[in-house]
All heavy atoms as an XYZ file, in Angstrom:
811
protein
N     161.498    126.615    158.129
C     161.662    127.614    157.113
C     160.370    127.709    156.321
O     159.828    126.704    155.899
C     162.810    127.234    156.185
C     163.044    128.279    155.139
S     164.272    127.762    153.975
C     163.325    127.898    152.497
N     159.892    128.888    156.133
C     158.683    129.114    155.347
C     159.078    129.788    154.039
O     159.798    130.775    154.041
C     157.702    129.980    156.113
N     158.604    129.229    152.941
C     158.917    129.792    151.626
C     157.730    129.564    150.707
O     156.819    128.791    151.013
C     160.168    129.144    151.057
N     157.745    130.220    149.562
C     156.642    130.030    148.632
C     156.955    128.894    147.659
O     158.000    128.254    147.739
C     156.290    131.326    147.906
C     157.455    131.913    147.126
O     158.542    131.322    147.148
O     157.265    132.955    146.500
N     156.041    128.659    146.736
C     156.135    127.505    145.843
C     157.364    127.516    144.948
O     157.780    126.478    144.457
C     154.884    127.422    144.960
C     153.647    127.042    145.705
C     152.478    126.941    144.762
C     151.216    126.562    145.510
N     150.097    126.358    144.615
N     157.962    128.661    144.750
C     159.145    128.741    143.892
C     160.313    127.954    144.467
O     161.221    127.560    143.736
C     159.541    130.198    143.693
N     160.304    127.704    145.760
C     161.406    127.006    146.421
C     161.053    125.569    146.785
O     161.658    124.988    147.678
C     161.830    127.779    147.675
C     162.291    129.163    147.349
C     161.433    130.247    147.477
C     163.566    129.388    146.871
C     161.848    131.526    147.156
C     163.995    130.666    146.550
C     163.131    131.728    146.688
O     163.546    132.987    146.367
N     160.104    124.966    146.086
C     159.648    123.633    146.466
C     160.386    122.514    145.732
O     159.881    121.412    145.640
C     158.145    123.504    146.206
O     157.899    123.516    144.817
N     161.574    122.773    145.244
C     162.307    121.736    144.506
C     162.771    120.623    145.443
O     162.901    120.800    146.649
C     163.503    122.346    143.786
O     164.485    122.744    144.724
N     163.037    119.497    144.844
C     163.496    118.339    145.616
C     164.838    118.634    146.282
O     165.094    118.230    147.413
C     163.619    117.133    144.687
C     163.928    115.856    145.427
C     163.980    114.673    144.501
N     162.685    114.520    143.857
C     162.496    113.830    142.737
N     163.502    113.264    142.144
N     161.298    113.722    142.222
N     165.714    119.369    145.588
C     167.017    119.713    146.146
C     166.906    120.588    147.382
O     167.602    120.362    148.372
N     166.042    121.594    147.314
C     165.849    122.463    148.479
C     165.290    121.683    149.657
O     165.718    121.854    150.799
C     164.904    123.618    148.139
C     165.551    124.642    147.247
O     166.767    124.700    147.138
N     164.735    125.451    146.601
N     164.321    120.821    149.384
C     163.724    120.036    150.473
C     164.733    119.074    151.092
O     164.781    118.909    152.309
C     162.502    119.286    149.973
C     161.334    120.182    149.683
C     160.139    119.366    149.231
N     159.072    120.217    148.775
C     158.220    120.855    149.564
N     158.317    120.729    150.857
N     157.283    121.626    149.063
N     165.548    118.431    150.274
C     166.533    117.493    150.827
C     167.597    118.241    151.635
O     168.062    117.746    152.664
C     167.166    116.663    149.719
O     167.886    117.469    148.834
N     167.978    119.436    151.182
C     168.943    120.237    151.936
C     168.391    120.584    153.321
O     169.083    120.455    154.330
C     169.277    121.515    151.161
C     170.157    122.471    151.924
C     171.525    122.240    152.046
C     169.617    123.598    152.542
C     172.323    123.114    152.748
C     170.411    124.468    153.247
C     171.771    124.228    153.346
O     172.558    125.090    154.061
N     167.138    121.012    153.357
C     166.527    121.342    154.643
C     166.394    120.101    155.521
O     166.603    120.166    156.738
C     165.161    121.990    154.415
C     165.188    123.365    153.757
C     163.784    123.811    153.409
C     165.871    124.374    154.649
N     166.044    118.968    154.913
C     165.916    117.729    155.681
C     167.256    117.321    156.287
O     167.332    116.884    157.443
C     165.383    116.625    154.770
C     164.364    115.751    155.442
C     163.758    114.710    154.508
N     162.938    115.325    153.468
C     163.208    115.256    152.159
N     164.257    114.610    151.721
N     162.414    115.830    151.285
N     168.337    117.452    155.509
C     169.670    117.107    156.023
C     170.044    117.973    157.221
O     170.709    117.507    158.140
C     170.728    117.290    154.939
C     170.848    116.148    153.983
C     172.142    116.233    153.174
N     172.380    117.540    152.572
C     171.983    117.907    151.361
N     171.305    117.068    150.616
N     172.272    119.114    150.905
N     169.625    119.224    157.206
C     169.946    120.140    158.304
C     168.892    120.113    159.405
O     168.951    120.896    160.345
C     170.091    121.551    157.754
C     171.242    121.595    156.743
C     171.802    122.908    156.504
N     172.214    123.545    157.737
C     172.492    124.824    157.832
N     172.416    125.578    156.778
N     172.854    125.359    158.964
N     167.921    119.214    159.270
C     166.832    119.039    160.248
C     166.033    120.326    160.447
O     165.698    120.703    161.579
C     167.367    118.519    161.573
C     167.947    117.146    161.450
C     168.237    116.535    162.779
N     168.702    115.187    162.599
C     169.837    114.716    163.092
N     170.596    115.506    163.804
N     170.173    113.476    162.881
N     165.730    120.992    159.331
C     164.924    122.203    159.346
C     163.560    121.852    158.786
O     163.455    121.285    157.703
C     165.573    123.318    158.495
C     166.937    123.682    159.075
C     164.670    124.538    158.430
C     167.734    124.619    158.198
N     162.522    122.185    159.523
C     161.164    121.892    159.085
C     160.752    122.885    158.005
O     160.852    124.096    158.180
C     160.210    121.985    160.258
C     158.812    121.585    159.903
C     157.981    121.428    161.156
N     156.614    121.186    160.764
C     155.603    121.953    161.125
N     155.798    122.965    161.917
N     154.390    121.674    160.728
N     160.296    122.376    156.878
C     159.937    123.237    155.747
C     158.430    123.420    155.676
O     157.670    122.472    155.817
C     160.433    122.615    154.449
N     158.014    124.664    155.479
C     156.613    124.979    155.240
C     156.555    125.561    153.833
O     156.552    126.761    153.631
C     156.079    125.983    156.282
C     154.620    126.303    156.011
C     156.264    125.450    157.681
N     156.581    124.652    152.853
C     156.592    125.044    151.447
C     155.526    124.223    150.739
O     155.605    122.997    150.703
C     157.964    124.768    150.800
C     159.088    125.411    151.604
C     157.982    125.266    149.364
C     160.476    125.012    151.145
N     154.522    124.869    150.158
C     153.512    124.093    149.429
C     154.109    123.493    148.159
O     155.065    124.018    147.593
C     152.429    125.120    149.111
C     153.098    126.427    149.182
C     154.233    126.291    150.149
N     153.527    122.397    147.741
C     154.016    121.707    146.551
C     153.350    122.294    145.308
O     152.153    122.587    145.302
C     153.677    120.217    146.665
C     154.277    119.361    145.610
C     154.003    117.894    145.840
O     152.946    117.564    146.408
O     154.836    117.086    145.448
N     154.131    122.475    144.250
C     153.571    122.964    142.991
C     152.641    121.912    142.403
O     152.806    120.716    142.637
C     154.683    123.254    141.989
C     155.506    124.454    142.296
C     156.524    124.657    141.190
C     157.390    125.852    141.442
N     158.389    126.037    140.384
N     151.672    122.371    141.629
C     150.689    121.465    141.034
C     151.365    120.492    140.077
O     151.082    119.289    140.093
C     149.592    122.276    140.306
C     148.633    121.367    139.585
C     148.849    123.152    141.293
N     152.307    120.979    139.268
C     152.970    120.088    138.312
C     153.871    119.083    139.015
O     153.991    117.937    138.586
C     153.749    120.882    137.263
C     154.885    121.691    137.862
O     154.771    122.103    139.028
O     155.880    121.915    137.139
N     154.488    119.471    140.128
C     155.313    118.532    140.878
C     154.453    117.435    141.497
O     154.835    116.267    141.502
C     156.093    119.254    141.967
C     157.221    120.112    141.445
C     157.905    120.892    142.550
O     157.393    121.007    143.663
N     159.066    121.430    142.232
N     153.288    117.803    142.004
C     152.386    116.797    142.584
C     151.896    115.846    141.506
O     151.801    114.630    141.729
C     151.206    117.489    143.264
N     151.588    116.378    140.314
C     151.116    115.527    139.225
C     152.214    114.554    138.787
O     151.942    113.367    138.548
C     150.668    116.381    138.049
N     153.453    115.031    138.696
C     154.562    114.146    138.318
C     154.806    113.084    139.375
O     155.108    111.935    139.051
C     155.836    114.960    138.076
C     155.771    115.767    136.812
O     155.069    115.397    135.873
N     156.488    116.871    136.775
N     154.683    113.471    140.643
C     154.874    112.502    141.720
C     153.804    111.423    141.656
O     154.086    110.232    141.777
C     154.832    113.215    143.077
C     155.067    112.311    144.263
C     155.019    113.062    145.572
N     153.950    114.036    145.685
C     152.664    113.720    145.882
N     152.302    112.465    145.961
N     151.752    114.662    145.995
N     152.545    111.822    141.431
C     151.449    110.849    141.346
C     151.584    109.967    140.121
O     151.247    108.782    140.158
C     150.109    111.577    141.318
C     149.744    112.197    142.647
C     148.444    112.971    142.551
C     148.145    113.683    143.856
N     146.938    114.512    143.755
N     152.091    110.548    139.033
C     152.259    109.783    137.797
C     153.277    108.662    137.977
O     153.140    107.593    137.381
C     152.717    110.731    136.674
C     152.810    110.081    135.317
C     153.097    111.113    134.232
C     154.432    111.774    134.468
N     154.821    112.690    133.386
N     154.270    108.887    138.819
C     155.303    107.867    139.053
C     154.818    106.746    139.951
O     155.491    105.738    140.102
C     156.526    108.516    139.664
C     157.214    109.457    138.681
C     158.498    109.930    139.211
N     159.368    108.777    139.404
C     160.623    108.853    139.773
N     161.159    110.015    139.998
N     161.353    107.775    139.936
N     153.666    106.925    140.563
C     153.107    105.876    141.420
C     153.873    105.732    142.713
O     154.227    106.711    143.364
N     154.152    104.486    143.099
C     154.833    104.234    144.370
C     156.280    104.724    144.350
O     156.860    104.975    145.404
C     154.797    102.744    144.707
O     155.484    102.011    143.710
N     156.871    104.900    143.183
C     158.246    105.405    143.096
C     158.296    106.928    143.241
O     159.366    107.496    143.385
C     158.873    105.018    141.755
C     159.095    103.521    141.629
C     159.668    103.164    140.282
N     158.734    103.563    139.223
C     159.085    104.168    138.099
N     160.344    104.427    137.858
N     158.187    104.494    137.201
N     157.145    107.581    143.205
C     157.089    109.034    143.288
C     157.299    109.589    144.674
O     157.566    110.773    144.845
N     157.180    108.754    145.676
C     157.377    109.216    147.047
C     156.082    109.663    147.704
O     155.013    109.637    147.114
N     156.222    110.063    148.948
C     155.061    110.499    149.711
C     154.709    111.941    149.387
O     155.565    112.711    148.992
C     155.356    110.392    151.205
C     155.491    108.957    151.690
C     155.790    108.943    153.144
N     157.148    109.472    153.321
C     157.765    109.606    154.464
N     157.159    109.291    155.565
N     158.983    110.076    154.531
N     153.449    112.297    149.609
C     153.068    113.709    149.421
C     153.794    114.593    150.422
O     154.140    114.175    151.528
C     151.569    113.712    149.688
C     151.136    112.310    149.628
C     152.319    111.448    149.919
N     154.020    115.810    150.032
C     154.721    116.771    150.873
C     153.800    117.232    151.996
O     152.634    117.555    151.750
C     155.163    117.981    150.016
C     155.789    119.049    150.878
C     156.112    117.526    148.942
N     154.308    117.247    153.215
C     153.502    117.768    154.319
C     153.520    119.295    154.253
O     154.533    119.907    153.927
C     154.055    117.293    155.657
O     155.338    117.814    155.863
N     152.383    119.882    154.546
C     152.247    121.335    154.425
C     151.277    121.820    155.489
O     150.182    121.290    155.625
C     151.732    121.674    153.023
C     151.346    123.100    152.842
N     152.257    124.122    152.910
C     150.156    123.681    152.605
C     151.628    125.258    152.720
N     150.350    125.024    152.536
N     151.692    122.814    156.246
C     150.841    123.389    157.289
C     150.285    124.715    156.781
O     150.996    125.722    156.729
C     151.655    123.607    158.560
C     150.809    124.034    159.731
O     149.593    124.268    159.533
O     151.344    124.126    160.841
N     149.011    124.756    156.359
C     148.456    125.983    155.788
C     148.422    127.158    156.762
O     148.553    128.309    156.358
C     147.047    125.599    155.359
C     146.884    124.159    155.608
C     148.078    123.662    156.336
N     148.283    126.893    158.056
C     148.236    127.985    159.033
C     149.593    128.693    159.120
O     149.659    129.926    159.144
C     147.828    127.451    160.399
N     150.673    127.910    159.161
C     152.007    128.517    159.190
C     152.313    129.234    157.881
O     152.947    130.289    157.873
C     153.075    127.456    159.458
C     153.197    126.986    160.899
C     154.218    125.869    161.012
C     153.581    128.140    161.796
N     151.857    128.669    156.770
C     152.079    129.310    155.471
C     151.342    130.647    155.397
O     151.850    131.611    154.844
C     151.640    128.387    154.346
C     151.992    128.920    152.983
C     153.303    128.919    152.540
C     151.021    129.440    152.144
C     153.645    129.416    151.308
C     151.351    129.948    150.902
C     152.663    129.932    150.487
O     152.995    130.443    149.263
N     150.181    130.715    155.995
C     149.415    131.956    156.008
C     150.144    133.026    156.821
O     150.150    134.207    156.455
C     148.023    131.699    156.593
C     147.067    132.836    156.428
C     145.693    132.425    156.879
C     144.700    133.541    156.646
N     143.348    133.169    157.056
N     150.781    132.632    157.913
C     151.561    133.585    158.704
C     152.752    134.104    157.913
O     153.103    135.279    157.997
C     152.043    132.932    159.997
C     150.943    132.684    160.985
C     151.427    131.958    162.213
O     152.593    131.577    162.317
N     150.529    131.738    163.157
N     153.376    133.251    157.110
C     154.494    133.673    156.269
C     154.034    134.736    155.276
O     154.693    135.732    155.044
C     155.087    132.487    155.510
C     156.266    132.882    154.623
C     156.371    132.017    153.391
N     155.250    132.115    152.522
C     155.099    133.007    151.535
N     156.026    133.898    151.317
N     154.038    133.006    150.773
N     152.859    134.516    154.723
C     152.310    135.454    153.761
C     152.045    136.810    154.420
O     152.304    137.861    153.834
C     151.028    134.884    153.166
C     150.530    135.674    151.989
O     151.127    136.665    151.601
N     149.431    135.248    151.420
N     151.565    136.804    155.641
C     151.311    138.048    156.369
C     152.607    138.828    156.588
O     152.659    140.044    156.379
C     150.640    137.746    157.719
O     149.451    136.998    157.489
C     150.306    139.015    158.466
N     153.650    138.139    156.983
C     154.942    138.790    157.216
C     155.491    139.341    155.903
O     156.011    140.457    155.849
C     155.935    137.793    157.857
C     157.342    138.349    157.876
C     155.486    137.428    159.255
N     155.372    138.573    154.825
C     155.881    139.021    153.531
C     155.143    140.272    153.042
O     155.759    141.190    152.500
C     155.740    137.899    152.506
C     156.368    138.225    151.173
C     156.348    137.048    150.229
O     156.383    135.898    150.696
O     156.293    137.291    149.021
N     153.850    140.323    153.257
C     153.088    141.508    152.857
C     153.512    142.734    153.660
O     153.584    143.841    153.136
C     151.592    141.267    153.032
C     151.029    140.358    151.976
C     149.574    140.081    152.267
N     149.059    139.073    151.384
C     147.971    139.232    150.632
N     147.311    140.352    150.674
N     147.567    138.265    149.852
N     153.789    142.543    154.932
C     154.244    143.658    155.772
C     155.606    144.171    155.281
O     155.818    145.388    155.187
C     154.335    143.214    157.222
S     154.862    144.514    158.340
N     156.500    143.272    154.953
C     157.810    143.676    154.443
C     157.650    144.428    153.129
O     158.328    145.436    152.884
C     158.732    142.451    154.292
C     159.115    141.930    155.668
C     159.974    142.787    153.479
C     159.823    140.601    155.664
N     156.743    143.975    152.274
C     156.507    144.676    151.012
C     155.958    146.079    151.238
O     156.301    147.008    150.512
C     155.566    143.870    150.119
C     156.239    142.652    149.545
O     157.455    142.602    149.438
N     155.450    141.662    149.193
N     155.100    146.249    152.249
C     154.580    147.585    152.560
C     155.694    148.495    153.066
O     155.715    149.683    152.768
C     153.463    147.503    153.595
C     152.164    147.017    153.014
C     151.072    147.082    154.037
C     149.768    146.605    153.410
N     148.651    146.776    154.317
N     156.614    147.939    153.819
C     157.747    148.728    154.298
C     158.626    149.139    153.121
O     159.083    150.270    153.025
C     158.558    147.935    155.353
C     157.746    147.812    156.637
C     159.911    148.580    155.616
C     158.337    146.884    157.654
N     158.829    148.224    152.179
C     159.707    148.504    151.043
C     159.065    149.422    150.000
O     159.735    149.806    149.045
C     160.132    147.194    150.386
C     161.159    146.440    151.191
C     161.645    145.245    150.434
C     162.807    144.594    151.139
N     163.344    143.489    150.351
N     157.794    149.773    150.174
C     157.195    150.745    149.270
C     157.870    152.105    149.398
O     157.805    152.921    148.495
C     155.689    150.887    149.548
C     154.866    149.745    149.039
C     153.404    149.887    149.415
O     153.023    150.905    150.017
O     152.640    148.958    149.112
N     158.508    152.316    150.516
C     159.267    153.539    150.724
C     160.629    153.339    150.083
O     161.425    152.510    150.525
C     159.405    153.785    152.219
C     159.181    155.182    152.635
C     158.670    156.196    151.888
C     159.470    155.729    153.915
N     158.608    157.333    152.623
C     159.093    157.073    153.872
C     159.988    155.212    155.080
C     159.231    157.914    154.956
C     160.118    156.026    156.162
C     159.751    157.377    156.101
N     160.922    154.065    149.027
C     162.130    153.832    148.230
C     163.407    153.895    149.055
O     164.352    153.154    148.805
C     162.215    154.854    147.101
C     161.409    154.476    145.915
C     161.631    155.424    144.762
N     163.021    155.432    144.352
C     163.626    156.466    143.801
N     162.962    157.582    143.597
N     164.881    156.403    143.435
N     163.457    154.806    150.007
C     164.662    154.940    150.829
C     165.000    153.667    151.582
O     166.172    153.345    151.785
N     163.982    152.921    151.986
C     164.218    151.673    152.694
C     164.471    150.521    151.719
O     165.275    149.635    151.993
C     163.028    151.339    153.596
C     162.819    152.284    154.771
C     161.530    151.957    155.490
C     163.987    152.223    155.723
N     163.795    150.540    150.581
C     163.936    149.452    149.629
C     165.332    149.429    149.007
O     165.921    148.358    148.834
C     162.878    149.564    148.536
N     165.871    150.603    148.688
C     167.158    150.665    147.993
C     168.316    151.075    148.892
O     169.424    151.293    148.422
C     167.061    151.619    146.800
C     166.138    151.111    145.743
C     164.917    151.709    145.538
C     166.483    150.009    144.983
C     164.053    151.238    144.574
C     165.631    149.532    144.015
C     164.410    150.139    143.810
N     168.030    151.208    150.164
C     169.073    151.478    151.163
C     169.858    152.747    150.847
O     171.077    152.745    150.773
C     169.976    150.256    151.243
C     170.890    150.143    152.434
C     170.117    149.880    153.701
N     170.905    150.275    154.833
C     171.443    149.448    155.706
N     171.230    148.175    155.616
N     172.160    149.902    156.682
N     169.120    153.863    150.642
C     169.766    155.140    150.353
C     170.489    155.696    151.571
O     171.453    156.447    151.430
C     168.751    156.170    149.867
C     168.204    155.880    148.502
C     166.898    156.178    148.187
C     168.990    155.313    147.521
C     166.384    155.935    146.932
C     168.497    155.051    146.265
C     167.192    155.357    145.969
N     170.019    155.369    152.751
C     170.640    155.892    153.968
C     172.003    155.244    154.161
O     172.153    154.035    154.057
C     169.760    155.616    155.178
C     168.430    156.315    155.088
O     168.415    157.459    154.622
O     167.417    155.711    155.469
N     172.981    156.066    154.455
C     174.357    155.569    154.546
C     174.701    154.985    155.907
O     175.533    154.118    156.017
C     175.348    156.685    154.212
C     175.172    157.248    152.822
C     175.439    156.182    151.781
C     175.274    156.769    150.387
N     175.149    155.771    149.373
N     174.045    155.472    156.948
C     174.391    154.992    158.286
C     173.282    154.073    158.812
O     172.113    154.234    158.472
C     174.571    156.162    159.265
O     173.322    156.847    159.388
C     175.644    157.126    158.770
N     173.644    153.107    159.629
C     172.634    152.217    160.208
C     171.607    152.969    161.055
O     170.444    152.597    161.095
C     173.442    151.255    161.081
C     174.835    151.341    160.590
C     174.996    152.700    159.994
N     172.049    154.046    161.702
C     171.139    154.804    162.551
C     170.036    155.472    161.730
O     168.865    155.454    162.104
C     171.898    155.863    163.361
C     172.837    155.294    164.399
C     174.183    154.873    163.824
O     174.494    155.250    162.676
O     174.914    154.158    164.522
N     170.400    156.068    160.591
C     169.392    156.740    159.774
C     168.470    155.718    159.097
O     167.282    155.979    158.919
C     170.044    157.655    158.743
O     170.857    156.923    157.862
N     169.017    154.554    158.735
C     168.181    153.509    158.157
C     167.167    153.015    159.188
O     165.984    152.844    158.894
C     169.038    152.344    157.657
C     168.249    151.261    156.980
C     167.823    151.399    155.665
C     167.916    150.089    157.656
C     167.094    150.404    155.036
C     167.177    149.097    157.034
C     166.781    149.264    155.728
O     166.063    148.276    155.112
N     167.625    152.797    160.416
C     166.736    152.349    161.485
C     165.682    153.409    161.802
O     164.525    153.074    162.056
C     167.549    152.005    162.732
C     166.794    151.370    163.885
C     166.153    150.059    163.447
C     167.713    151.126    165.056
N     166.063    154.671    161.755
C     165.101    155.744    161.987
C     164.022    155.731    160.902
O     162.834    155.893    161.198
C     165.811    157.092    162.012
N     164.414    155.529    159.650
C     163.445    155.428    158.558
C     162.535    154.230    158.720
O     161.334    154.299    158.445
N     163.103    153.133    159.186
C     162.312    151.925    159.424
C     161.277    152.157    160.516
O     160.111    151.765    160.372
C     163.243    150.772    159.794
C     162.672    149.378    159.835
C     162.117    148.989    158.465
C     163.729    148.394    160.265
N     161.693    152.821    161.585
C     160.755    153.142    162.664
C     159.672    154.099    162.188
O     158.491    153.941    162.532
C     161.488    153.749    163.865
C     162.235    152.747    164.676
N     161.622    151.830    165.488
C     163.563    152.510    164.796
C     162.528    151.074    166.081
N     163.723    151.462    165.666
N     160.053    155.078    161.400
C     159.089    156.039    160.881
C     158.076    155.361    159.968
O     156.870    155.590    160.079
C     159.812    157.162    160.138
C     158.957    158.292    159.593
C     158.185    158.960    160.716
C     159.824    159.300    158.871
N     158.545    154.497    159.069
C     157.626    153.786    158.169
C     156.702    152.859    158.964
O     155.509    152.754    158.676
C     158.418    152.993    157.130
C     157.573    152.253    156.147
C     156.765    153.195    155.295
N     156.021    152.437    154.306
C     154.937    152.856    153.718
N     154.460    154.051    153.973
N     154.306    152.124    152.840
N     157.242    152.198    159.976
C     156.417    151.347    160.818
C     155.328    152.124    161.540
O     154.188    151.685    161.650
N     155.696    153.319    162.019
C     154.714    154.166    162.709
C     153.620    154.621    161.730
O     152.434    154.633    162.084
C     155.413    155.372    163.316
N     154.016    154.977    160.511
C     153.028    155.399    159.513
C     152.058    154.262    159.210
O     150.832    154.464    159.146
C     153.730    155.901    158.241
C     154.446    157.221    158.503
C     152.753    156.052    157.081
C     155.380    157.657    157.394
N     152.588    153.075    159.016
C     151.715    151.917    158.727
C     150.786    151.617    159.896
O     149.615    151.272    159.714
C     152.572    150.684    158.385
C     153.317    150.735    157.069
C     154.235    149.521    156.939
C     152.353    150.795    155.902
N     151.313    151.744    161.119
C     150.492    151.471    162.293
C     149.377    152.498    162.428
O     148.230    152.148    162.691
C     151.373    151.463    163.528
C     150.610    151.248    164.786
C     149.965    150.124    165.178
C     150.385    152.224    165.817
N     149.363    150.325    166.401
C     149.604    151.608    166.813
C     150.799    153.527    165.980
C     149.220    152.275    167.952
C     150.413    154.194    167.128
C     149.628    153.564    168.100
N     149.700    153.770    162.205
C     148.686    154.817    162.318
C     147.598    154.637    161.253
O     146.413    154.807    161.514
C     149.335    156.214    162.227
C     150.141    156.479    163.502
C     148.297    157.304    162.020
C     151.016    157.708    163.444
N     147.999    154.278    160.048
C     147.015    154.052    158.978
C     146.093    152.867    159.263
O     144.973    152.806    158.796
C     147.723    153.811    157.647
C     148.274    155.061    157.033
C     148.859    154.774    155.688
N     149.451    155.957    155.116
C     150.243    155.955    154.065
N     150.543    154.816    153.473
N     150.740    157.072    153.610
N     146.605    151.904    160.036
C     145.773    150.723    160.329
C     144.703    151.003    161.387
O     143.787    150.228    161.565
C     146.661    149.572    160.793
O     147.172    149.816    162.085
N     144.848    152.128    162.104
C     143.868    152.455    163.136
C     142.633    152.913    162.486
O     141.703    153.127    162.318
C     144.411    153.526    164.078
C     145.640    153.108    164.874
C     146.133    154.286    165.697
C     145.332    151.951    165.796
């Protein structure tokens, strides 16, 4: 699971560990400082893969670009078919602009 620093709490990490889900969540600066302040009782540093975190950021930015279209962000379309058509149209617009 890839998430941003807002989800780096001890509870979230333990929940993911119990379910054997690998977490790609960077540690907050204040959490790292508190852990270091506790010394050996603070636990080990959190493992973090910056390459996977960067991919998460790329996907999140793409989703935000899609949601710039109000119809997709607020789900104005009543049928799944029209929503999917809007999604395809927005994707095509973004792809054409990237050329």
